[in-house]
N, C-alpha and C positions, 0 to 999 in steps of 0.2 A: 531590493538592493539598488538596482539601477532603474530610475524612473524615466526611461526613454519613451514609453508608451503610456498614454493616459486616456483616450476616449473610454505436490510431490509426484514426480514422474512415476507412473505405474510401470514397473519393469516386468511383471508377470501377471497372468490372469488371476483373478481373485474370485472366490465363491460367495454366494449369499445363502444364508440358512435361516429358516423359521423354526422356532422351538414351539412344539405343541402338537395337537392332533392333526393328522392328514385329513384333507377335505375332499369331498366328491366334486366333480366338475360342476354339477348343478346346484351345489350348496349342501350343507349338512356334513356330519362327520363320516369319514370313510369307514365302512365295515370291512371285516376281514375278507368276505367273499367278493367285495367289489374290486379288489386290487388288480386281479387279472383282467377284469372287464374294462377298466379305465386306464390300464397301463399303456402309455404311449410307446410307439416304436422308438428304439434307440436312435439317437442322432449320430450321424457320422462325425468323426473328429474333424474340427475346423469347419463344420457346416455353417453357412451364413445365417444371419437372423431372418426368420421367415415372417416377421411381423407379429407373431403370437407370443413370442418369448425371446429372450436374448441368448444367442449362442455364445459360449465363452471363447474369446479370441486369444489364441496363444501368443500373439505378438504383443499383447498388453495394451492395445488401443481401447478406446471407449466402448463399453458394452453396457447393456441394460438387462435387468432380470425382473420379470413381472411375476408376482405370486398372487393367485386368486383365492380369496376367502369369501365367505358368504357376504354379498353386498359390499365388498371392499377389495380394491386393487391397490397394491403397493409397488412402486417402481423404485429400484435402487440403481444408481449410476455411479461408476467409478472410472476415472481416466486421468490422462495428463492434465495438468493445470489445477488439480485439487489443492486445497489450502490446508495449512495447519491451524492450530489454535491461536487466537489473538493474544499478543504478549503486551502487558502493561509495562511500558518502559520506565515508569516512575515507581515500580514495585521492586523491592530488593529480594534477594534470595530467601530472606527470612519472612517474606510476606509483608514487610513494612513498606511505608512510602519513603522514598529517599533518592539521592543522586549517586548511589554507590556504583551504578552501571554507566556513569558518565564521567567524562573528563572535559577540560576546557582549554582553549587557546585565546589569548588576548594580547593586543599590542597597544601600549606597553603591557608586559606580563603582570599577572596578579599572583598573590601568595596562595589564594584558595578560591575554590569555586564560589563560596559564599560571599565574596566581595562583589560579585556581579549578579549572581543567581540565588534566589531565595525561594524555598518550597514551604508553603504553609497551607494546611487545609486542602491539600490536593491541587493547589494553584501554584504554578511556577512563575515567579515574577523576575523579569530581567531589567536591571537598571538602565541598560543601554550603552553604558561606557565603563571602561574603555572598549573600543570595538573589538569584535572577535566572535567566538561561537562556543556553544556547548556541544560536545560530540559524544556519541555512543562509543563504548569500548569495543563492541562487536561490530562486524561488518555484514552488509546485506547486499544482495544483487536484485532478486525479484521479490516483490512484497506488495502489500497494501498497507499504507500508513494513513491512519485517521487521527486527527487531533483538532482541538479547539483553541482559538486564540482571540484576543481582543486588545484594544488600546485601553489602558485603565481609565475608568470614569474620571472626567475632569482633565485628562492629559491630551496633548496634541497628537493626532495620528501622524505616523512617520514611516520609518523604513523597517522592514523585517523580511525574513525568508526561511525556507526549509531547504537545506542542501543535502544531496544524497549522491551515491556512487562517486564519492570523493577519493581521489588518489593523489600521490605526490606529497610534497612537503606542506606542513602547516604554515599558512600565511593568510593575509587578507588581500584577495580571496582565493582559496585553493581551486584546483581543477575539479569541477563537479557540475552537477545539474541542479539548478535552483527553481523551486516553485515560489513565486513572488507572493509576499504578504504586504508589500508597499501599499499605502493608501492610494486608491485609484488604479493600481496595477495588479490587484489580487487575482491570482490564477495564471499570470504570465509565466512562461518557462524561459530560462536563460541558461545557455551553456557557457560556463565560466572558464577562462584560461585555456581555451582550445577544446573544451568538451564538445563533441559533435552531436548534432541532432538536426532533424529536418521538419518542415511543416509547409503548409500551403504558401505559395509565393506572396500572396497578398497579406499574409500575417507574419511573414518572416523577414528578418533583417540581420545582417552580419556587419560588425564594425571591428576595426583594429584599434584597441585602446592602448595608449602609451604605457599605462601602469598595470592594467589587468589583462593584457593580451587580447586574443580573439574572443569576442562575445557574440553569441548567436541567440537571437531573440525569436520566440514564437509567441505572438500575442494571443490573449484569450479571445473567445468569440462573443462573450456577453458579460455584462456586469451583474454580479450576484451577491456582493458584500452587504452586510448589515451596517447601520449607522454606528459611528464611534461609540464605544462604551458597551456595545452588545457583543455577545459571544458569536463568533463565526466558526464554522466547521469546514475543514479542508480534507479531502481524501485524495491520496496520490497512489496510483497503481503503476508500478514499474514491472513490466512483463516482457523480458527480452528487449528487443529494440523499440518497443512501443511504450510510451508513458502517457497516462491519461490523468486529468485533474477534474475533480468535482468540488464545487463550492456551494455549501449549504444545500446539498443534494441535487444540484444542477451541474451537468457536465459543461465545463467552460473551456477545456483545452485538450489537445492531443498532439503529441509529437511522435515522429517515426525515425528510424535509422539512428536511434540513440546508442551511444557507446554502452556496451554491456560489461560493467565492471563492478566488482565487489567493493563496497566502501561503507564508512559509517554514516549515520544520520546526524545532521548538524542543525541546530537552531541558532540563528544569528542574533548578535547584539550590534545594532547599527546606529546608536546615538540616542534613541528615544525609548522610554519604558514600554514594555510589551509583556503580556501575560499569556501563559499556555496552561492547558489542563487536558485530561483524558487522552494521553498520548498512547495509542495502541497500534502495534505493528503485527501484521499477519504474514508470515513467510509464504511464498508461493512455491510449490514443488513441481 
């Protein structure tokens, strides 16, 4: 958007169960006469993990359970920060591909989403004008968003971005955090219209813009974008006050002290054609 830089919480303990025959400690199936010989002393309630197995923590914090089978050990971990299933944001409730879960804002206004955005064969193409954005109807706070984008073959690389944690009125551009897709600035993070975030001083810049308000920049650490015409993949993880960005599987940015706000996911139209596909969001719990 702005090219200023160029170089589920677990609330109670859960159990783990194995369906099948019980096994002897040394391997093989447990015989009825072995049960008393190999029965372990009962653990005291709330006993800490002794390294041989995971005690169940009544506070709901991370715990581990190890189950020993012949020549096989299985570890199961459950705790805060677990994730739900990935959600294809281009899939409709009927399992079809479409934009029923999205709305749009453009200035000047358009009569329908299809005037600017077109979905064919799983590829979402944005004309670029009039400027504005496609917005999810649902809001999200903590999540992992993964999508692919490219500048259409033969077109000129330009401006684009992914906005999230957006609040306030719809306008160009709303209060939100942007992961830049601009050619040359891919992976930069920008707090728009006063959205707060922090980063290392050497990569951070704050300006007061006459039209767009306070803009806070946290520049990427390295360039990882592919040449124009090729598909790039960006992954955005918003977890509380920390937001991290990966570009083509390389971590390129991280900001802290970010405003923690529920808001929609926005894909911008900034003047040039841009294409998206495989837009998947995984809520963090």
